[in-house]
C-alpha positions, 0 to 999 in steps of 0.5 A: 040787190044793187041794180044799175039802170042805164036809161036816158029817159027820165020818166022810164028811169024814175019808174024803174027806180020806184018799182025796183025799190019796192022789191028791195033793190038799191038802184043807181041810174046812168043816162049814157054809155059813158056814165054807165061805164063809170058806174060799173068801174066804181061799184059792184052791181048784181044786175044791169038793166040796159037801154039800147037807144042812148045819147052817146052810143048804142047800149051794146057798146057798154055790153061789149066793154063789160064782157071784154073786161078782165075776169076778177077785176072791176067791173065784173064781166059776168055781171048779168045784163037785161036789155030793155028796148023799143026795138022789137025786131027778132034780129035785134034780140038775137044780136043782143043775146049773142053779144052777151046779154042774159035776157031781153024785154021789149018796151013797154013791158009789164012791171011784174014780168020785169020783176020775175025776169030779174028774180030768174037772173038772180037765181041763175047767178047764184046757181039756183033753179027755184025761188026758195032758199033754205038755211037750216030751219030758215026758209026764204021765198024770194018771189013772195018775199016771205021768211019762215023760221021753223014754219012760222012766218017772220015779219021783216022790213025791206032792209032786213030782208035784203041783209038776210038774203045777201048773207044766205045767198053766199053762205057760209062766206063772210060779208063785210059791212061795206060789202053788205052796204054795197048791195043795199044802198045806191050812190045818193043814199046817206046812211048811218055808220051803224046801219048794218049793225042795227039791221043785224041786231033786229034780225037776231031779235026776230030770228034768234042769235044763231042764224047770223054770226059775227066774225070779229073784225071781218063781218057777218055770215050765215053758217052752213048746215051741219052735215047729216050724221 
């Protein structure tokens, strides 16, 4: 999952980066509306965490620009946005939600609650009501970050889990290496040119060769379940 944190307080931003990375997210930080808009135009994000008290404009200006963007372009106007602010007045919450925010948390907030709200937004974005994903005999609990194959737990690294989740969430669509990288790595991370291939190799060794398939020259995919006879 790729997350953009738009927050000008470096302490809060660093804390969010550390918390989200513990949950397997790639995190980019922007300290202003202008920087946030530049990031959204340059990369695709699964979620935006948006502060309202930014130095160059109110955070709702970034929300307004995002929701007004043309569909099918960059940035994606449907990108989920979670507002985080010290403004606890009900009127402020209503205004943010009516402008297109998907959720709202008031500072200071509990890290566990924030993680749960992010998981809920991710489920909603993928049309799911539960935290459990299944693909054949593969089961992924996105809340507990546990993977089971035929009922047996499988020990995955954070990156391996993120690659598998990215592919299962969109199956049977094919994701290119660049698309997978965009979900896993933020702007300032250096990665080997074959990093995704290495993660896929490890996943196949742990899960078997049939879970993740290769479409030569295009990318990787998890096939749809065979139709019932």
